[in-house]
N, C-alpha and C positions, 0 to 999 in steps of 0.2 A: 504493500500500500504506500502510495507516494505521500510525502510529508510536505505540508505548506506551512512555513513558519513566518509569522508576522511579529517583528520586533517593534514594540511601542516604547520609544525612548523619550526622555525629557531632553531639552536643549542643553548644550555645553556638556555633553557626556562623551563617552568613548564609543559611540555607536558605529562610526566609520571603521575603527579598528576591529570591532566585532564583525562587521560585514566582511572585512578583509580576511579575518580568521575563517569564516565559513567559506569564503571564496577559494581558500587554499585546499578545500576538499574536492576530490575528483567527482564525487557523486552529487555535487550541489551547484545550483545556479543562483547567483545573487542578483537582486534588483535594488537599485539605489533610489529610495523614496519615490516609488511610482505614483503616489498620490500628491506629490508636491505641487504640480501645476494645477491640479484641482483645487488645492488649498489656496494658492495664489489667486486663482480666478475668483473663487467664492469670497475670500476675505478682503481682497484688494491690498494685501500687505505689500509694502514697498521694500522688497529685499534686493540685494545686489544681484544683477543679472536677471531681473524679473522677466523681461520680455523674452530673453534668450531661453529661459526655463519654460515659459509658457509655450514657446514655439517648438520645444523639443519633446513634449509629451502630450498625451490626450488630456484635455482639460475637464472631461466629464468623468468624475470619480466612479460612478456606477459602471461605466464602460470599462474603466481600468480594472475594476474588481472582476467583472465577468470575462474579460478578454485577456487579462494578464495574471492577476493574483490567483484566480481559481482555475487556471489552465497551466499546471506545472509541466515543464518540458524535461525535467530530470527527476531522479528519485527523491531529491530534496530541493525545495526552493526556499530561499531566504529573502524576505522583503524588509528592508530597513525603512522604518516609518516613525512618525511622531504622532502622539495622541491628538494634538490639535488639528491634524488633517481630517479628522472625522466630523466635518461639518456638512450639513445638507446632503447626507449620504445614507443609503440603506445599510444598516449595520448587521443585517442578518448573516452576512458572510462570515462574521466573527465566530459563529457556531460551527463553521466548516474548516477552520484553520487552527493551528497551534499558536496560541497567543503568549508572548513573552513580554513582561514589563521590565524595562531596564531603568532603574532608579539611581538617583545620586543625592547625597546630602544637600538640602536646599541652601545652606550657607555657602557651600562650594559653588553651586550653580550661580547664586547671586554675585558672589565674588568675581566669577568669570564673566557673567553677563553684563555687569555694570560697566565693563570696558567698552561695550557696544551701546547699551542703553543704561544710562546712569541710575535710573530708578525704575526697575522692571515691576510688573504687576504679578499677581498670583497666576494669571493665565499665561504670562510670558514664560514662567519657569516650569510650568507643566505638571507639577507634582499633584495638584488637586484633580486635574483631568485624569491622571493615572489612577488615583484613588477612586474616582467616580467610575472609571472603566472597570476596575477590579470588581467593584460591588455590582455593577450592571451585569457582568458575566457570571458572578457568583450566584445571583438571583436566578439565572437561567441554568444553573448547575453546570456551567462550562469551566473546566479547569484553567487556571492561569498560573504560569510559571514566573517567578520573580527573581531577578538577579540585581545585585547592587554593584555599582562601579568600584567602590573601594575594595570589596571582597574579591572582585574579579582581578584587580590589579595586584593585590597582595599575593594571590596564588592562582594565576590564570589556568594552569593545568588542572588543578583540583576543581575549580568552579566550572570549567568547560566540560570536564568528565561528568560532573553532577548534572549539568544542563543537558548534555547528550542523553544521559540516563533518563531524565524526566521526559525528554522529547521522544525517547525510545529509538535512538539511532546510535550506531557505534561511535565511540570517540576516535578521533584521528589525530595523531601526533602532529601532522602537518598544520593543524589549526593554530599552533603556537608561533608560527612565523610566516612571513611573506616577503616578496621582493620590494625593495624601496622604489618609490615613484608612483605616478598616477596609474590607474587601472582602467581598462577598457569599459568596465562596468560602471565607472563613476558617472554621475550626472554632470550636465554641462556647468553646473554651479560649483563644481569641485575646486576650480581655480580661486574662488572667493573664500572657501571654507576649509579646505583640506590640506593646506600647505604643510602644517605641522605633521599630520598623519602621513603625508607622502614621504617624509624624511625617516619614518619608522620602518623597522623590519620585524616588529613584534610588539607586544603590549609593554608600555612603559611601566617601570616600577612605581608603586604608590608612594607619594611623598606628602607628608602632612604639611599643609600650607598654614602660614600665619594669616588668619583672617580677621579683619577689623571692619565691621559694617558700620554705615553711618545713616542718619536720617531715617526715612521711611523703610529703608532696607532692613533695619533692626526688627521692626514690627512685622515685616513681610516674612523674615526668617522664622520668627516666633510662630506666626500663623501657619506657615507651611510645615513646620516641624511635626505637628500632630498627624498630618497626612503621611509624611515620610516615615515617622516612627512606626505607624501601623503597618505600612507596606514593608518596611525593613524587617519587621518581626516575622513576615511570611517569606522572606528572601532566602535563597540558598546561602549557606555559611561555610566557612573553612573549618 
C-alpha cells in the first residue's frame, strides 16, 4: 500500500531539511509545498517571488489535492506543507493521508521570525493552527504523528527511526545526509528561503540560543506556549 505523507510545519522550522532527508530515499518522491500558490492566491500574502510562485503551480488547492497529493507516483510520497495553507479548501483528504505535525518552541520561532516581521501574530507563527488541526483530526479519530524540531536535531537518527516506525515504513540510513546545493524538487521560491539549507549536507546540531523577546513578542510567546506544551507532550522523544 502506497504511503502519502503530509508534513504540516510551522514557519522558521527545519522542514526543508526534513524534505531533503526523505528525498534521499530511493522509494520516495518529495513535493515542495504544492499548496503554496493556492495559499498565495487565496490570502493575497505578499511574499518574495509571489508572482513567480503563482505562475509555477496550480492555484486551485482542491485540484492540487486530487491531481497531485492523492495521486502518488512512488511507494512513498512526501509533501512539505504548512498548516496555514488550509484555507478555503476541502479538508476531507486529510483522512486519506498520513499527517505529521512538525512543531518548534514558539520562543525560537518568534526569535527567528522577528528578523523578517518585527512583531508577528499568533497566526504568523502557526502553533495554534497546528493545535487546532490536531484536535480536528483527533475528533475524527484520525491518527496524527508529532515531531519536535529540537528533539529531531538532538538525535536525528533516533527520531527518524521512530517517525518511520509510526508511518510504518522502513528506516533508511540515507535519510541522515544529502548533497549540498539546490535540489530539482525545490520550489521556485527556494532562492529566497533556502540559502542556509542549501549549504547543509545533513541536519545541523541543536544549539541552545540566547533568546530575549521584547514588547508584544513576550505576550505572544506566553500565549503560544500553552498550545506548544500540549503538542510537545504528544511528540516523539529521544
